[in-house]
C-alpha positions in Angstrom: 41.6 -24.1 18.3 45.3 -23.7 18.1 46.5 -20.2 16.7 48.5 -20.1 13.1 52.0 -20.7 14.0 54.2 -18.0 12.1 57.8 -18.2 11.4 58.6 -14.7 11.9 62.4 -14.4 12.8 64.4 -11.6 11.5 67.7 -12.9 10.3 70.0 -10.7 8.5 72.4 -12.1 6.2 76.2 -11.9 6.3 76.4 -10.6 2.8 74.1 -7.5 3.9 76.4 -6.9 6.8 79.6 -7.3 5.2 78.7 -5.1 2.1 76.8 -2.3 4.4 78.9 0.8 5.3 78.8 2.6 8.7 75.3 4.1 8.0 73.8 1.3 6.7 75.0 -0.8 9.8 73.1 1.8 12.1 70.0 1.7 9.9 69.9 -2.0 10.0 70.4 -1.9 14.0 67.6 1.0 14.3 65.0 -1.2 12.0 66.1 -4.6 14.2 65.2 -2.4 17.5 61.7 -1.3 15.8 61.4 -4.6 14.9 61.5 -5.8 18.3 59.5 -2.6 19.9 56.6 -3.8 17.6 57.3 -0.9 15.3 56.9 -3.0 12.2 56.0 0.0 9.7 59.3 1.8 11.0 61.1 -1.0 10.9 59.9 -1.7 7.3 60.7 1.8 6.2 63.9 2.0 7.4 65.1 -1.5 5.6 63.4 0.2 2.3 66.0 2.9 2.9 68.8 0.8 2.4 70.7 0.9 -0.8 71.9 -2.5 -0.7 69.6 -5.1 -3.0 69.4 -8.9 -1.2 66.9 -11.4 -1.1 67.4 -11.3 2.6 66.5 -7.7 3.0 63.2 -8.5 1.0 62.9 -11.4 3.5 62.9 -9.1 6.5 60.8 -6.5 5.1 58.0 -9.2 4.1 58.2 -10.1 7.9 57.7 -6.3 9.0 55.1 -5.8 6.7 53.0 -9.2 7.7 53.0 -8.1 11.3 52.0 -4.4 10.2 48.8 -6.7 8.2 49.9 -5.2 5.0 49.6 -8.6 3.7 49.5 -7.8 -0.1 52.7 -5.7 0.5 54.1 -8.6 2.4 53.7 -11.1 -0.3 55.2 -8.8 -2.9 58.1 -8.5 -0.7 58.4 -12.3 0.0 58.3 -12.9 -3.8 61.4 -10.8 -4.3 63.4 -12.8 -1.8 63.9 -15.8 -3.4 67.4 -17.2 -2.4 66.8 -17.2 1.3 65.2 -20.5 3.1 62.8 -21.4 0.5 61.0 -23.7 3.1 60.6 -20.6 5.4 59.9 -18.1 2.7 57.0 -20.2 1.4 55.5 -20.8 4.8 55.5 -17.1 5.4 53.9 -16.7 2.3 51.1 -19.2 3.3 50.5 -17.2 6.3 50.1 -14.2 4.4 47.5 -15.9 2.2 45.7 -17.5 5.2 45.3 -14.1 6.5 43.6 -13.1 3.1 41.6 -16.2 3.5 42.7 -17.1 0.0 42.7 -20.8 1.2 43.7 -22.5 -2.2 47.2 -20.4 -2.4 47.5 -20.8 1.3 47.2 -24.6 0.8 49.5 -24.5 -2.2 52.5 -22.6 -0.5 52.2 -24.7 2.5 52.5 -28.2 0.5 55.5 -26.8 -1.5 57.1 -25.8 1.8 56.4 -29.3 3.0 58.0 -31.0 -0.1 61.5 -29.2 0.8 61.1 -29.5 4.6 59.2 -31.7 7.1 58.0 -29.1 9.7 55.3 -29.5 12.2 53.9 -25.8 12.3 53.8 -26.0 8.3 51.7 -29.2 8.6 49.4 -27.7 11.0 48.9 -24.5 9.4 48.2 -26.6 6.2 45.5 -28.7 7.8 43.8 -25.5 9.1 43.9 -24.1 6.0 42.1 -26.9 4.5 39.5 -27.0 7.5 39.0 -23.5 6.8 38.1 -24.0 3.1 36.0 -26.7 3.7 33.6 -25.0 6.5 33.7 -21.6 3.8 32.1 -24.1 1.1 29.5 -25.5 3.2 28.6 -22.4 4.4 28.5 -21.1 1.0 26.3 -24.1 -0.1 24.0 -23.8 2.8 23.2 -20.0 1.9 22.6 -21.2 -1.8 20.2 -23.6 -0.5 18.4 -20.8 1.1 18.5 -18.2 -1.6 17.3 -21.3 -3.9 14.6 -22.0 -1.6 13.8 -17.8 -1.4 13.7 -18.0 -4.9 11.2 -20.5 -5.4 8.7 -19.3 -2.7 8.6 -15.9 -4.3 8.1 -17.6 -7.6 5.3 -19.6 -6.3 3.7 -16.6 -4.7 4.3 -14.8 -8.2 2.6 -18.0 -9.9 -0.5 -17.8 -7.6 -0.9 -14.4 -7.9 -0.8 -14.6 -11.8 -3.3 -17.3 -11.7 -5.8 -15.4 -9.9 -5.6 -12.6 -11.8 -6.1 -15.2 -14.9 -8.8 -16.8 -13.3 -10.6 -13.5 -12.9 -10.2 -12.2 -16.4 -11.5 -15.8 -17.7 -14.7 -15.1 -15.7 -15.1 -11.7 -17.0 -14.7 -12.6 -20.4 -17.2 -15.6 -19.8 -19.8 -13.0 -18.3 -19.3 -10.9 -21.4 -19.3 -13.7 -23.7 -22.8 -14.9 -21.8 -24.0 -11.6 -22.1 -23.5 -11.3 -26.0 -24.8 -14.9 -26.6 -28.1 -13.9 -24.9 -31.4 -14.0 -26.6 -32.2 -10.4 -27.7 -35.9 -10.9 -26.5 -34.7 -12.8 -23.2 -32.4 -9.7 -22.7 -34.9 -7.0 -23.5 -37.4 -8.8 -21.2 -34.8 -8.7 -18.7 -34.0 -5.0 -18.9 -37.8 -3.9 -18.8 -38.2 -5.9 -15.4 -35.1 -4.1 -14.1 -36.3 -0.8 -15.5 -40.2 -1.5 -13.7 -38.6 -2.5 -10.9 -36.6 0.8 -10.4 -39.4 3.0 -11.2 -41.5 1.1 -8.6 -38.7 1.7 -5.9 -38.5 5.3 -7.2 -42.4 5.6 -6.6 -42.4 4.1 -3.3 -39.8 6.1 -2.3 -41.6 8.9 -3.3 -45.0 8.0 -1.4 -43.0 7.3 1.8 -41.7 11.0 1.5 -45.0 12.3 1.0 -46.6 10.7 3.6 -48.4 12.6 6.6 -46.0 12.3 9.6 -49.3 11.9 11.7 -50.6 9.4 9.6 -47.3 7.3 9.4 -47.1 7.1 13.5 -50.7 6.7 13.6 -52.8 7.0 17.1 -50.6 4.2 18.8 -47.6 6.2 18.7 -46.2 6.2 22.2 -44.6 9.8 21.9 -48.2 11.3 21.0 -50.1 12.6 24.2 -53.6 11.5 24.9 -54.6 14.9 23.8 -53.2 14.8 20.5 -54.7 11.2 20.3 -58.4 12.6 21.2 -58.0 15.7 18.7 -57.0 13.3 15.9 -60.1 11.0 16.6 -62.1 14.4 16.2 -60.4 15.2 13.2 -61.1 11.7 11.7 -64.7 12.3 13.0 -65.5 15.4 11.3 -63.9 14.3 7.8 -66.1 11.4 7.8 -69.2 13.9 8.4 -68.1 16.1 5.9 -67.2 13.2 3.4 -70.9 11.9 4.2 -72.3 15.7 3.6 -70.3 16.0 0.5 -71.8 12.3 -0.7 -75.1 13.9 0.4 -74.8 17.0 -1.6 -73.8 15.2 -4.7 -76.9 13.1 -4.5 -79.6 16.0 -3.7 -77.5 18.4 -5.8 -76.6 21.3 -3.5 -78.8 22.1 -0.6 -78.4 25.3 1.0 -77.6 25.7 4.7 -77.7 28.7 6.9 -77.4 28.6 10.8 -77.7 31.4 12.9 -75.3 30.6 16.3 -75.9 33.0 19.3 -75.4 32.4 23.3 -78.6 31.5 24.8 -80.7 31.4 21.4 -82.3 28.6 19.9 -81.2 27.8 16.3 -83.4 29.2 14.2 -83.6 27.9 10.3 -84.1 30.6 7.9 -87.4 30.3 5.9 -86.0 30.7 2.9 -83.6 27.8 3.1 -84.9 24.8 1.3 -85.2 21.5 3.2 -83.2 18.6 2.3 
């Protein structure tokens, strides 16, 4: 890409020099030297210190400010420089607007300059400004499309969310309505069944809690020893024998049983005891 051409040649008019005093002449010389040295702010300040007023002075100040990248101030100086080479003034104003990326104003200034004078540099800058404007517009359109697409996706997500919430709400309302329209007897029956089921569950839970751990585990528990199993069988046998005696006692009223236990002696029945 070619570099933007800039028509910036300091030219002091004969009017300024002829009407300047010795001090002004010295100031103009210092301003020129500062400009050539790239000290553009100093050059503009020296030219501003001159008491003489002329379009050429404003034009030269505009050139110094442009090179100092103070484009707004440069444009103000060029606007006060009417009376110098108009094509050159408009060309430099177009360059200032170009640097600010104000494409429409730059294009307008270049076109006016070309109407006054056909210049290849001005023509090139005009084409470049139009190209930059087109690229910027395309970029802006692309950004707008992306933003529009993003907003559309966000809206779709929001709509789906609202739709889901509405469906849940409708479902709950339907369930509430069904409950309200339910036959009172049927509703009462269901409530009783639920209460009965809950009560059965509670009784079952309480029964399991009270159950003997040994009975729950059973004789086949692998963690129990053979001795414990044998004791369990003996306890069951005694329990069955006790039940048999209790049953017989219930049938024959209450028999009196007395035994004398002694080492090496035979059991002797008490003569007062009544036989079964």
